[in-house]
N, C-alpha and C positions, 0 to 999 in steps of 0.2 A: 696166201691171203693177199696177194697185191693187185689192186685194181687200176687200169690206166684211165686218167681222168680226161674223157675226150673234149671237155672245153679248155682243157690247159695247154698253151702255145708250147711250153717247153716238153709235154709228154710226160710230166711227172708219174711215178706210180705212188700209190699209196694204200693202205690196210684196208683191205674189205671192211665194211660195216653188217653188223647183226643188229638191225633197227626193230625194235619191239614196241608193238602197241598194245596196249592191255585198257580194258576197261570193263564195269558190270555190264552184262547183257543188256542192250538197248540205249547205251550211251553214246554209240557211235564209231567204235572202232572199225567195224567192219566197211561202214561207208567212207570213212577217212582213209581205210586201207585202198578201197577200190579207186579213190580218187586219186592217190599216190600214185598207185600202179600206171594210171592213164596218164599222167603227167610227166612221169619219170621212166625213161627208157633204160636206166642204168640199174633199175630196182627190179628185183623179181621175187614173187611169193613163194614162202615155204608153204608147201601142203603137207597137212599133218596127216598122221594114220588115225583110224580112229574104230572104235567097235560098235559105234551107235548105227541104227538103221539108216540106208540112204532116202533121203526126203525127195518128194516129187521136184523134178526139174533140176536136180543134183547129178553131177557127171563123177565117175570114179576116174580119180587123178588129177582131176581140175579142183573140185570143192575138198574133197578129202580121197585119201587113200583107203577104202573100205575092207577092213580086214576082220575076220572072227577072232573070239578070244583067245582060241589055241594059238593062233599066228602072232597076235599081239604079243602074248605070253614069250613066245620062242624069239621074237625080235627084242624083247627087253632082257633075255637072259643071253642073247648074245651081243648085247651092249651097242644095238643098231639105233637107239635113239640119243638125241642130244639132251633131250628132255620129254618127261610123260607125266600125266597126272590122272586120277579120277575125278570127273566132272559129271552131276547129276546122272551117277550110276554106270557111266559109261567111260573107257578109257581113250585120251588122246595122246600124241606123241610126235615129237619132229624127228623123221627119219635123217641120220646122219650124212650118209652118201650123197644125196641130192644137194644138201647145204656146200658140201665140200666142192662138189662140181661147179656149183653156181661162182663161189667164190674163185675157183680155179680158172673160170671164165672171165674174170673181171667183172663181175657185178655184185651189188650190194643185196644182202637179202632181208625180206621184209617178214615179221614174225606177227601174227594175229593170236598171242597167246595169254594166258591168265598169269596172275602174280606167281604161282607155283612155279610155273614154265620159265618166267621171267629169272625167278631167283636161281633156277637150275643152271640156266644157260648163262647167267653170269658168273657161276661156279666154273664153270668149264671153260668160256672163253673170253672171261675178264674185260680187259680194256677194248676188246672189238665189240663189246654190246653196248648199245645204246637204247636205255629203256624210257619210254612215254607212257605216262599214265593219263586216261581221259575220263573227267568226272562229268555226270551229268549237271544240269543247272540247280536242281531239286530232286527230291526222292518223288515227288508227285508227279514230276516231269518225266521221270523214268518209267513209272507205272504206265502212264500215259502212251509212251511211245512202244512198250512192250505190247499194249493191248492194241494199238493200231496197227502193228504188223499182221493180227490176225491170224498167225501161225501157230501159237501154243493154247493149251488148254488153260482151265483155271488153275488146275494144280500145278501146271509148270509154271505160269505167271507167278504163283505165290512161292513156289521154289526160288525162282530167280530172283526176286524181290528179297527174300530171305538170305540167300548168298551174296546178295549186293552189298550189304552191310559189312560183312566180310572181307569181300574184296577192297571196299574202299579203305578199311582198316589197314591195308598195307601200302596205301600212297607212298610212305616214306621209303618204299624200297626201289624208287624209280629216280631216274636222274631229271626228269621233267614232269611237271605236272600241269593240265590244262582244262580248262571248264569248256565244255561243247555246249555254249548258247546257241551258235550259229555253226552249222557245217562247214561252209565256205570259208568263215574266218578261221574255224579251228585247223581245217586243212591247210591254209596259208602258214598259220603258227607251225604245224607240225613239219612241212616243207622246209620253213626257214630253220629249224633245228636240224633236219637232215643236211642241208647245204652246210652249216656251220660246221657240224660234227667232221662232214668229208674233209673240211679244211684244217683241223684240228693240226699242229705241228708235228705231234707224235705219231700222226697216220701217214706224213709225207715221206715215203721209204726213199724217194729219189732227190729229197732236198739236201741232203748232205753232200752229194755228188756235186750238185750245181753249186753250192757255196764254195767248195773248195776249188773248183773251176774257178769263181768269181775271184776267189783269195790270190791264186796262182797268177791270173790276169794282171791283178792291180799290183802284186809285189813285182812284177816283171816291169811295169811301166813305173815303178819309184826310182 
């Protein structure tokens, strides 16, 4: 899971990141995810598999891997998911093989998943996972954003608002918690977190060799 830092003049390698963004529906994680992907060439989106029907404008393999329930169950039985969960009557899961390929190619992986998925992912990958939870500025604003999207029925909006309370209750299972008052400001904070996590000593796998070289040269000059 080593990634080469293209901005490091010493060509250090580091452990790849599994960068999780979660939020109640409508709080902004999809918008922030899109902004991150546009701004950072070293980050690639994990595409989930789902049993829900494809919506107008969606593309299989880009937005989701759309599969039927039988196929999803088979993938679960074969341990092909890093994590999976029931959400609004459908099933969503992260296929393991594409994530492994992205990490092997030296890219960090972005996950747009809920608290259940974040918890499962952390149990599997531990220290390689960074979890960020995004809160709305208020419940009233969350409902306004959901209605402004114009994509959901009244029943779906009521369901999303009900689920939001449960999702917010799991805020303490995350490494970072941000309030999304403004998408641009929130994006800049998330990007700062990503850059700082990439620089953690525990992830700099090439650092030990570099330091040993410095020590040997220093000792030779004494």
